[in-house]
C-alpha distance (Angstrom), angle and dihedral (degrees) to the residues before:
residue distance angle dihedral
M1 . . .
K2 3.78 . .
I3 3.81 127.1 .
L4 3.81 129.7 -170.7
I5 3.80 118.8 -149.3
I6 3.83 115.8 -159.5
E7 3.79 105.6 -172.1
D8 3.82 134.3 130.7
D9 3.79 97.8 -149.9
L10 3.82 106.9 89.6
K11 3.79 92.7 -161.5
I12 3.79 90.7 57.4
I13 3.80 91.2 45.1
N14 3.81 92.1 52.1
F15 3.82 91.6 45.6
L16 3.81 92.4 50.1
K17 3.81 94.4 42.8
K18 3.81 93.0 51.8
G19 3.79 93.2 48.8
L20 3.82 95.6 43.5
I21 3.81 94.1 47.3
E22 3.78 88.4 51.1
E23 3.80 86.5 55.5
C24 3.84 89.9 54.5
Y25 3.82 97.5 -103.7
V26 3.79 121.9 138.5
V27 3.80 108.1 -129.8
D28 3.81 135.7 -157.4
S29 3.83 123.7 178.3
A30 3.79 141.2 -162.2
T31 3.80 128.8 -170.0
N32 3.82 99.7 -153.3
G33 3.77 137.4 36.8
D34 3.80 97.1 -109.3
E35 3.76 93.3 51.9
G36 3.78 91.9 46.0
L37 3.80 92.6 48.9
Y38 3.81 90.1 50.7
L39 3.85 93.7 50.3
A40 3.81 90.6 47.5
S41 3.80 91.3 51.3
V42 3.81 97.4 49.1
N43 3.86 100.1 36.9
E44 3.78 135.2 51.0
Y45 3.80 114.7 -119.9
D46 3.78 130.1 -178.9
L47 3.80 92.3 -148.4
I48 3.84 140.9 1.5
L49 3.80 126.4 -145.1
L50 3.78 104.9 -156.4
D51 3.80 129.1 -171.7
I52 3.81 117.0 -151.7
M53 3.80 99.7 -147.3
L54 3.81 101.0 65.8
P55 3.81 133.1 148.3
V56 3.84 121.7 -112.9
K57 3.81 94.3 9.1
D58 3.80 122.0 18.4
G59 3.80 125.5 -132.8
I60 3.80 93.6 -102.9
E61 3.82 90.2 57.5
V62 3.80 91.6 45.3
C63 3.79 92.4 51.2
K64 3.81 92.5 46.9
S65 3.81 91.4 49.5
L66 3.81 92.9 49.8
R67 3.77 93.2 49.7
S68 3.81 93.9 44.1
S69 3.83 88.2 55.1
N70 3.81 89.1 51.3
N71 3.79 94.6 -109.6
Q72 3.80 102.5 152.9
T73 3.83 98.4 -178.9
P74 3.86 108.0 142.6
I75 3.80 111.3 -100.0
I76 3.81 126.2 -157.3
M77 3.79 111.4 -168.5
L78 3.81 116.2 -143.0
T79 3.77 114.2 -163.8
A80 3.79 147.2 145.2
K81 3.80 88.5 -128.3
D82 3.77 107.2 93.7
S83 3.82 104.3 162.9
I84 3.82 118.4 127.2
E85 3.84 89.1 -117.3
D86 3.81 92.0 55.2
K87 3.79 92.2 47.7
I88 3.80 91.7 50.4
K89 3.79 91.5 47.9
G90 3.78 92.0 51.6
L91 3.78 93.3 48.3
D92 3.80 93.1 44.2
I93 3.79 93.7 57.2
G94 3.80 92.6 52.6
A95 3.80 111.2 -80.1
N96 3.81 114.6 141.0
D97 3.82 97.1 -150.7
Y98 3.79 140.6 3.8
L99 3.81 127.5 -144.7
A100 3.83 122.2 -176.4
K101 3.78 122.3 -141.8
P102 2.95 131.0 -82.0
F103 3.79 94.5 44.7
S104 3.77 138.3 165.7
F105 3.80 113.6 -103.2
A106 3.81 88.7 -141.9
E107 3.81 89.9 56.8
L108 3.80 90.3 48.4
L109 3.82 90.7 52.6
A110 3.81 90.0 50.0
R111 3.81 91.2 51.3
I112 3.81 91.1 47.5
R113 3.81 90.0 52.9
V114 3.81 90.6 50.3
Q115 3.80 92.3 53.0
L116 3.78 92.7 46.7
R117 3.80 90.5 50.6
V118 3.79 93.9 52.3
K119 3.81 94.8 44.9
S120 3.79 97.7 99.0
S121 3.81 95.4 -156.6
I122 3.80 94.3 57.1
Q123 3.77 117.3 101.3
T124 3.78 110.2 -139.2
K125 3.80 93.0 -166.1
I126 3.78 132.1 32.8
T127 3.78 126.1 -170.1
I128 3.77 144.5 -173.5
A129 3.80 119.6 -175.1
D130 3.82 104.8 -40.3
L131 3.81 95.0 -24.6
E132 3.81 116.4 104.6
L133 3.83 131.4 -174.9
D134 3.77 121.2 -162.7
L135 3.83 102.9 -151.9
L136 3.79 96.6 -167.2
N137 3.78 98.8 46.1
K138 3.82 93.5 33.8
T139 3.80 94.2 -130.9
A140 3.79 132.1 136.9
K141 3.79 133.3 -160.1
R142 3.79 136.0 174.1
A143 3.77 121.1 -160.0
N144 3.81 85.7 -7.0
E145 3.84 90.8 -58.5
N146 3.80 114.0 127.1
I147 3.80 114.9 -121.1
V148 3.80 119.9 -158.3
L149 3.81 111.8 -140.2
T150 3.77 131.9 179.1
S151 3.82 116.6 -125.0
K152 3.81 92.9 -99.9
E153 3.80 92.7 46.7
F154 3.81 90.0 50.7
T155 3.80 91.7 47.8
L156 3.80 93.0 50.5
L157 3.79 93.1 45.7
E158 3.81 90.8 49.8
Y159 3.81 89.8 52.3
L160 3.78 92.2 48.8
I161 3.80 94.3 49.0
K162 3.82 93.3 46.7
N163 3.81 85.7 55.2
K164 3.80 96.9 38.7
N165 3.82 117.0 165.5
R166 3.82 90.1 18.5
V167 3.78 121.7 111.6
L168 3.82 109.0 -124.4
S169 3.81 122.0 -163.3
E170 3.78 122.0 -140.0
T171 3.82 87.4 -113.7
A172 3.78 92.2 53.7
I173 3.81 92.2 48.3
N174 3.82 91.8 48.5
S175 3.79 92.8 49.3
A176 3.79 93.3 46.9
L177 3.78 96.2 47.1
S178 3.77 109.8 59.0
S179 3.80 90.9 -179.3
F180 3.81 88.0 75.5
E181 3.80 94.5 54.6
D182 3.79 96.0 88.9
S183 3.77 95.1 56.0
N184 3.82 120.0 107.6
M185 3.80 91.9 -156.5
S186 3.82 111.9 106.6
N187 3.81 90.8 -158.3
I188 3.80 96.2 47.5
V189 3.81 94.9 130.9
N190 3.81 92.3 51.5
V191 3.81 89.9 49.5
Y192 3.81 92.6 54.0
I193 3.79 94.0 42.4
Y194 3.81 87.8 54.7
R195 3.82 91.1 50.4
L196 3.79 92.7 47.5
R197 3.81 91.8 50.3
N198 3.79 90.1 53.4
K199 3.80 90.3 52.8
I200 3.82 105.6 37.9
D201 3.82 104.8 23.9
K202 3.83 110.3 25.8
N203 3.81 96.8 80.5
F204 3.81 97.1 37.9
D205 3.82 132.0 79.1
L206 3.81 94.3 -138.5
K207 3.81 109.8 67.9
L208 3.78 111.8 -152.5
I209 3.81 104.3 -176.0
K210 3.81 114.0 70.6
T211 3.80 131.9 -172.5
V212 3.79 115.9 -137.5
R213 3.77 101.9 -158.3
G214 3.75 115.4 -119.4
I215 3.84 92.6 2.2
G216 3.76 113.5 58.1
F217 3.82 141.7 -103.9
R218 3.76 139.8 -45.1
I219 3.77 136.5 -177.1
S220 3.80 118.2 -139.1
D221 3.78 140.0 145.9
N222 3.80 96.3 -131.1
């Protein structure tokens, strides 16, 4: 699942990114309202974390613009303003939830899960053959056997399954999964594909992850 953070405080962005990536979310960020509005208009996100006090275009304007363009992505507003009037204003212009700074990261995660549950178009589970991923609880199982995955392994496997039967190049995978961007390893995708194969394919007759020589990888059940 993919989350957009629109926040001008780099320390907060880095803190949120680190925590969300560890929870297996793919994360993009913007430091002003115009940039955030652009990213939200050209990409699909499962949820937006939106600060109110932003340069160029504030969070209220961003939220209004998204809703007026019929973008119904769940929005949680993060702000230092915690008066009842401010909360009502944020909710009235289309925000789904409102969290005042400073906040507990555990509470933020709980609120994110709530919004993802109520978003009717979100799949909470995705499958291929006898492999199942629970996107909310971040768990995996194959043939009813639990499989322990790291956050990056889970994120990669989610991306593969959502694009099942499609051949994905290493470049496409790297560009889609921002959690890999900080790695200094040039072969990072190959490393994680190898680890996934050991966990989801090694002990099963049907191998799901295929290598398409010279192109990339795909996951399929045939």
